[in-house]
DOMARSE-381323 format. One record per residue (C-alpha): x, y, z; residue number from 1. Coordinates in Angstrom, 1 decimal, m for minus. Layout:
DOMARSE-381323
{c1:X | c2:Y | c3:Z | num:NUM}
...
//
This chain:
DOMARSE-381323
{c1:0.0 | c2:0.0 | c3:0.0 | num:1}
{c1:2.8 | c2:2.4 | c3:0.9 | num:2}
{c1:4.7 | c2:1.5 | c3:m2.2 | num:3}
{c1:1.6 | c2:2.3 | c3:m4.4 | num:4}
{c1:1.2 | c2:5.6 | c3:m2.6 | num:5}
{c1:4.9 | c2:6.5 | c3:m3.1 | num:6}
{c1:4.6 | c2:5.5 | c3:m6.8 | num:7}
{c1:1.5 | c2:7.8 | c3:m7.3 | num:8}
{c1:3.3 | c2:10.6 | c3:m5.6 | num:9}
{c1:6.3 | c2:10.2 | c3:m7.8 | num:10}
{c1:4.2 | c2:10.1 | c3:m10.8 | num:11}
{c1:2.3 | c2:13.2 | c3:m9.8 | num:12}
{c1:5.6 | c2:15.1 | c3:m9.2 | num:13}
{c1:6.9 | c2:14.1 | c3:m12.8 | num:14}
{c1:3.5 | c2:15.2 | c3:m14.3 | num:15}
{c1:3.6 | c2:18.6 | c3:m12.5 | num:16}
{c1:7.3 | c2:19.2 | c3:m13.5 | num:17}
{c1:6.5 | c2:18.4 | c3:m17.2 | num:18}
{c1:3.6 | c2:20.8 | c3:m17.1 | num:19}
{c1:5.6 | c2:23.5 | c3:m15.4 | num:20}
{c1:8.3 | c2:23.2 | c3:m18.2 | num:21}
{c1:5.6 | c2:23.6 | c3:m20.9 | num:22}
{c1:4.3 | c2:27.0 | c3:m19.4 | num:23}
{c1:5.7 | c2:30.1 | c3:m21.1 | num:24}
{c1:8.1 | c2:32.3 | c3:m19.1 | num:25}
{c1:5.8 | c2:35.2 | c3:m18.1 | num:26}
{c1:8.8 | c2:37.2 | c3:m17.0 | num:27}
{c1:10.4 | c2:37.4 | c3:m20.4 | num:28}
{c1:10.2 | c2:40.5 | c3:m22.4 | num:29}
{c1:9.5 | c2:40.4 | c3:m26.1 | num:30}
{c1:11.4 | c2:43.0 | c3:m28.0 | num:31}
{c1:9.5 | c2:44.5 | c3:m30.9 | num:32}
{c1:11.3 | c2:46.0 | c3:m33.9 | num:33}
{c1:11.3 | c2:49.8 | c3:m33.9 | num:34}
{c1:10.4 | c2:51.6 | c3:m37.1 | num:35}
{c1:12.5 | c2:54.6 | c3:m38.1 | num:36}
{c1:10.9 | c2:57.9 | c3:m37.1 | num:37}
{c1:11.5 | c2:61.3 | c3:m38.5 | num:38}
{c1:12.6 | c2:64.0 | c3:m36.1 | num:39}
{c1:9.9 | c2:66.1 | c3:m34.5 | num:40}
{c1:8.6 | c2:68.5 | c3:m37.1 | num:41}
{c1:7.8 | c2:72.3 | c3:m36.8 | num:42}
{c1:4.1 | c2:73.3 | c3:m37.1 | num:43}
{c1:3.3 | c2:76.5 | c3:m39.0 | num:44}
{c1:0.2 | c2:78.8 | c3:m38.9 | num:45}
{c1:m0.1 | c2:80.9 | c3:m41.9 | num:46}
{c1:m2.7 | c2:83.1 | c3:m40.5 | num:47}
{c1:m0.7 | c2:84.1 | c3:m37.5 | num:48}
{c1:2.5 | c2:84.5 | c3:m39.8 | num:49}
{c1:0.5 | c2:86.9 | c3:m41.9 | num:50}
{c1:m0.6 | c2:88.8 | c3:m38.8 | num:51}
{c1:3.1 | c2:89.3 | c3:m37.9 | num:52}
{c1:4.9 | c2:89.5 | c3:m41.2 | num:53}
{c1:2.3 | c2:90.7 | c3:m43.8 | num:54}
{c1:4.9 | c2:93.3 | c3:m45.2 | num:55}
{c1:7.4 | c2:90.6 | c3:m45.6 | num:56}
{c1:5.5 | c2:87.8 | c3:m47.2 | num:57}
{c1:3.7 | c2:87.1 | c3:m50.6 | num:58}
{c1:0.4 | c2:85.2 | c3:m50.4 | num:59}
{c1:m0.6 | c2:82.6 | c3:m53.0 | num:60}
{c1:m4.0 | c2:83.2 | c3:m54.3 | num:61}
{c1:m6.6 | c2:80.6 | c3:m52.8 | num:62}
{c1:m6.3 | c2:77.5 | c3:m55.1 | num:63}
{c1:m4.6 | c2:74.7 | c3:m53.3 | num:64}
{c1:m6.0 | c2:71.6 | c3:m51.4 | num:65}
{c1:m4.1 | c2:69.8 | c3:m48.7 | num:66}
{c1:m2.9 | c2:66.2 | c3:m49.0 | num:67}
{c1:m0.5 | c2:64.0 | c3:m47.1 | num:68}
{c1:0.0 | c2:63.3 | c3:m43.5 | num:69}
{c1:1.2 | c2:66.8 | c3:m42.4 | num:70}
{c1:m1.2 | c2:69.5 | c3:m42.2 | num:71}
{c1:1.6 | c2:72.2 | c3:m42.2 | num:72}
{c1:5.2 | c2:72.5 | c3:m43.4 | num:73}
{c1:7.8 | c2:75.0 | c3:m44.4 | num:74}
{c1:11.3 | c2:75.3 | c3:m45.7 | num:75}
{c1:13.5 | c2:76.7 | c3:m48.3 | num:76}
{c1:12.3 | c2:76.2 | c3:m51.9 | num:77}
{c1:13.6 | c2:74.0 | c3:m54.7 | num:78}
{c1:11.8 | c2:74.8 | c3:m57.9 | num:79}
{c1:10.8 | c2:72.6 | c3:m60.8 | num:80}
{c1:9.1 | c2:73.6 | c3:m64.0 | num:81}
{c1:7.4 | c2:70.8 | c3:m66.0 | num:82}
{c1:4.3 | c2:70.0 | c3:m67.8 | num:83}
{c1:2.6 | c2:66.6 | c3:m67.5 | num:84}
{c1:6.0 | c2:65.0 | c3:m67.0 | num:85}
{c1:7.2 | c2:64.0 | c3:m63.5 | num:86}
{c1:10.6 | c2:62.6 | c3:m64.3 | num:87}
{c1:12.5 | c2:65.6 | c3:m62.9 | num:88}
{c1:10.2 | c2:65.6 | c3:m59.7 | num:89}
{c1:11.3 | c2:62.0 | c3:m59.1 | num:90}
{c1:14.9 | c2:62.8 | c3:m59.6 | num:91}
{c1:14.7 | c2:65.7 | c3:m57.1 | num:92}
{c1:12.7 | c2:63.6 | c3:m54.7 | num:93}
{c1:15.7 | c2:61.1 | c3:m54.6 | num:94}
{c1:18.0 | c2:64.0 | c3:m53.1 | num:95}
{c1:18.1 | c2:64.9 | c3:m49.3 | num:96}
{c1:15.3 | c2:67.3 | c3:m48.8 | num:97}
{c1:15.8 | c2:68.1 | c3:m45.0 | num:98}
{c1:14.6 | c2:71.7 | c3:m44.4 | num:99}
{c1:13.4 | c2:72.1 | c3:m48.0 | num:100}
{c1:10.1 | c2:72.3 | c3:m49.9 | num:101}
{c1:9.7 | c2:71.1 | c3:m53.5 | num:102}
{c1:7.8 | c2:73.8 | c3:m55.5 | num:103}
{c1:6.4 | c2:72.4 | c3:m58.8 | num:104}
{c1:5.1 | c2:74.6 | c3:m61.6 | num:105}
{c1:3.1 | c2:72.0 | c3:m63.5 | num:106}
{c1:1.4 | c2:74.7 | c3:m65.7 | num:107}
{c1:m1.9 | c2:74.2 | c3:m63.8 | num:108}
{c1:m2.6 | c2:71.0 | c3:m65.8 | num:109}
{c1:m5.7 | c2:69.1 | c3:m64.5 | num:110}
{c1:m5.2 | c2:66.3 | c3:m67.1 | num:111}
{c1:m2.3 | c2:64.5 | c3:m65.5 | num:112}
{c1:m1.1 | c2:63.8 | c3:m61.9 | num:113}
{c1:2.4 | c2:64.9 | c3:m61.3 | num:114}
{c1:2.6 | c2:63.5 | c3:m57.8 | num:115}
{c1:1.8 | c2:59.9 | c3:m57.1 | num:116}
{c1:2.4 | c2:57.5 | c3:m54.1 | num:117}
{c1:5.9 | c2:56.5 | c3:m55.2 | num:118}
{c1:7.2 | c2:60.1 | c3:m55.6 | num:119}
{c1:5.6 | c2:61.1 | c3:m52.3 | num:120}
{c1:6.9 | c2:58.2 | c3:m50.4 | num:121}
{c1:10.5 | c2:58.8 | c3:m51.9 | num:122}
{c1:10.3 | c2:62.5 | c3:m50.8 | num:123}
{c1:9.1 | c2:61.5 | c3:m47.4 | num:124}
{c1:12.0 | c2:58.9 | c3:m47.1 | num:125}
{c1:14.5 | c2:61.5 | c3:m48.0 | num:126}
{c1:13.2 | c2:64.0 | c3:m45.5 | num:127}
{c1:11.5 | c2:66.6 | c3:m47.8 | num:128}
{c1:9.2 | c2:68.9 | c3:m45.7 | num:129}
{c1:6.6 | c2:69.1 | c3:m48.3 | num:130}
{c1:5.6 | c2:69.7 | c3:m51.9 | num:131}
{c1:3.5 | c2:72.4 | c3:m53.5 | num:132}
{c1:2.4 | c2:71.6 | c3:m57.1 | num:133}
{c1:0.6 | c2:73.7 | c3:m59.5 | num:134}
{c1:m1.1 | c2:70.7 | c3:m60.9 | num:135}
{c1:m2.6 | c2:67.3 | c3:m59.7 | num:136}
{c1:m1.9 | c2:64.4 | c3:m57.4 | num:137}
{c1:m3.2 | c2:60.8 | c3:m57.4 | num:138}
{c1:m3.2 | c2:57.8 | c3:m55.0 | num:139}
{c1:m4.7 | c2:60.2 | c3:m52.4 | num:140}
{c1:m5.5 | c2:57.6 | c3:m49.7 | num:141}
{c1:m1.9 | c2:56.3 | c3:m49.8 | num:142}
{c1:m0.4 | c2:59.7 | c3:m49.7 | num:143}
{c1:m2.5 | c2:60.8 | c3:m46.7 | num:144}
{c1:m0.7 | c2:58.1 | c3:m44.7 | num:145}
{c1:2.8 | c2:59.5 | c3:m45.5 | num:146}
{c1:4.8 | c2:61.8 | c3:m43.1 | num:147}
{c1:4.8 | c2:64.7 | c3:m45.8 | num:148}
{c1:2.7 | c2:67.7 | c3:m46.6 | num:149}
{c1:1.5 | c2:68.2 | c3:m50.1 | num:150}
{c1:m0.5 | c2:71.1 | c3:m51.6 | num:151}
{c1:m2.0 | c2:70.6 | c3:m55.0 | num:152}
{c1:m4.8 | c2:71.9 | c3:m57.2 | num:153}
{c1:m6.8 | c2:68.7 | c3:m57.3 | num:154}
{c1:m6.5 | c2:64.9 | c3:m57.7 | num:155}
{c1:m7.0 | c2:62.8 | c3:m60.8 | num:156}
{c1:m6.2 | c2:59.2 | c3:m61.4 | num:157}
{c1:m4.3 | c2:59.6 | c3:m64.6 | num:158}
{c1:m0.5 | c2:59.6 | c3:m64.3 | num:159}
{c1:2.1 | c2:61.7 | c3:m65.9 | num:160}
{c1:4.9 | c2:60.9 | c3:m68.4 | num:161}
{c1:8.3 | c2:60.4 | c3:m67.0 | num:162}
{c1:10.8 | c2:61.7 | c3:m69.6 | num:163}
{c1:12.6 | c2:64.2 | c3:m67.3 | num:164}
{c1:11.5 | c2:67.2 | c3:m69.5 | num:165}
{c1:11.5 | c2:70.5 | c3:m67.7 | num:166}
{c1:13.9 | c2:72.7 | c3:m65.6 | num:167}
{c1:15.1 | c2:72.8 | c3:m62.0 | num:168}
{c1:16.0 | c2:75.7 | c3:m59.8 | num:169}
{c1:14.5 | c2:78.4 | c3:m62.1 | num:170}
{c1:12.0 | c2:81.2 | c3:m61.3 | num:171}
{c1:8.5 | c2:80.2 | c3:m61.7 | num:172}
{c1:5.2 | c2:82.2 | c3:m61.3 | num:173}
{c1:1.7 | c2:81.2 | c3:m60.6 | num:174}
{c1:m1.2 | c2:82.3 | c3:m58.4 | num:175}
{c1:0.1 | c2:85.8 | c3:m58.2 | num:176}
{c1:3.4 | c2:84.9 | c3:m56.7 | num:177}
{c1:6.9 | c2:84.6 | c3:m58.2 | num:178}
{c1:8.9 | c2:81.8 | c3:m56.7 | num:179}
{c1:12.7 | c2:81.9 | c3:m56.7 | num:180}
{c1:15.0 | c2:79.1 | c3:m55.8 | num:181}
{c1:16.1 | c2:79.6 | c3:m52.0 | num:182}
{c1:13.0 | c2:81.6 | c3:m51.1 | num:183}
{c1:11.2 | c2:80.3 | c3:m48.0 | num:184}
{c1:7.7 | c2:78.8 | c3:m48.2 | num:185}
{c1:5.2 | c2:78.1 | c3:m45.4 | num:186}
{c1:2.0 | c2:76.1 | c3:m45.9 | num:187}
{c1:m1.0 | c2:74.9 | c3:m43.9 | num:188}
{c1:m4.6 | c2:74.0 | c3:m44.6 | num:189}
{c1:m5.4 | c2:77.7 | c3:m44.7 | num:190}
{c1:m2.9 | c2:78.6 | c3:m47.5 | num:191}
{c1:0.6 | c2:79.1 | c3:m48.7 | num:192}
{c1:2.9 | c2:82.1 | c3:m48.1 | num:193}
{c1:6.3 | c2:82.9 | c3:m49.5 | num:194}
{c1:9.3 | c2:84.9 | c3:m47.9 | num:195}
{c1:12.6 | c2:85.9 | c3:m49.4 | num:196}
{c1:14.2 | c2:85.4 | c3:m45.9 | num:197}
{c1:13.5 | c2:82.7 | c3:m43.3 | num:198}
{c1:10.8 | c2:83.7 | c3:m40.8 | num:199}
{c1:11.4 | c2:83.7 | c3:m37.2 | num:200}
{c1:8.8 | c2:81.1 | c3:m36.0 | num:201}
{c1:9.8 | c2:81.2 | c3:m32.2 | num:202}
//
């Protein structure tokens, strides 16, 4: 009788030990991969900037709609002049754009989209602050998830050619404003303003 009891106790101990081994280690910490994040971005309020610096800024005529994941952006201008061809835009988007805004004079065409999800993602990856395009965008839902601000006339699903026809870093004019390379542009959901010198935002 005592032998049987001892045998049962030993068997129970082996079973409990095996079950304990099967339990997960609740004290272990699972390390999740960290996605790269862009540095904290500045927010701009064009209404307040106009109140403070109206004599210093030019104001684009109301014509733009906001796209992208940033509601406001600002920086030094890099200009592109092209028409229904986004090859040069793609090339510029591949460059380091930290502290810069891409200003695209697309001739106001509403027939082809100069900015698509690929270009917008590339610009965001290369730290461009934003894009202002006197033309159209497409892939709006995807673009709205990207960490970049975009101002454009409208959206249309038809894409542009990509033959790199156009000019970079030349003066362009639309919406009652002349944009020069190295000017400083600030944009939000209210509008777009331009200054020859950087504005003190602090």
